[in-house]
N, C-alpha and C positions, 0 to 999 in steps of 0.2 A: 419395158413396159410389163408390170406384174400380171401373172397368169390369173384367172379366175378360178376359184375352187369348184369343184363339180357341184356344189350346192346353189352357187350364184349363176343365175341365168340373166341375159338381157331382157329388157321389158318386152321386146318384140317375140323372142323365143318364148317367154312366159305366156303372153297373149295367145300364141300359135298352140302352146300346149294345152292351155284352158279351153280355148275354142274346139280343138280336137276331141278333148274329153267330153266337152259338152255335147257335141255332135254324137259321140258313142253313146251317151247316156240317153239321148233322144231317141236313137235307133232301138236301143234296148227296150225303152219304155213303150215305143210304137208297136214292136213286136208282140206285146202282151204277154210275155213269159215270165214276167217278174211277179211275185206275191204282193200283197197290198204293203207289207212292211219294207219290201225291197223298193217298191215304186215310191213310197214315201221318203225313204233314204236317198233314192236316186233323185227326186224332186228337190229336196233340200240341198243336196250337193250341187244340182244344176243351178239353183237360184244363187248359190255362192260363187259358181264359175262365171254365171252371166253378169253378176256385179263387178267381179275382177275384170272382165273384158270390157265392160262399159268404163270402168275407171281408167283402164289403159287407153281407151279410144279417146276419152276426155282429155288425157294428159298429151296424147299425140296431137291432139287439135290445138291444145294451148302451145305446144312447142311450135306448131306451124304458124300460129298466130304471132308469136314472138319473133320468129324469123321474118315474117312478112313485114311486120311494123314494130320493132322493139320499143320504139317510145310510146306508142298507143296501141297494145294488143288487143284492148276491148273494141277499138273502133275499126279494126281490120274486117274486110268483108271475107266471107267464105268463099272458097275456090268453087268456080262454076266450072265443072268438066265438059260440059256440053258447049259453052260458049255462046256469046251473042253474034249470031250471023245476019241480023236484021238488015 
């Protein structure tokens, strides 16, 4: 099995890195220590990170749907973590 180069990361690791960076940006912005220009740059970066995270979650959902019902992934129902205890 070939090793991945340091620049290649798994989608999960990439998601976690993006989410961590996004959380750090939010903390910096909430602290109020950034200039207006820094805040705008942080906001722009945050929007990009948010979109990356959202895309990764959508891809994960698609993979789950394909695993649940490979023949008809669009008709598979979402997983209910609470369950029906009626």
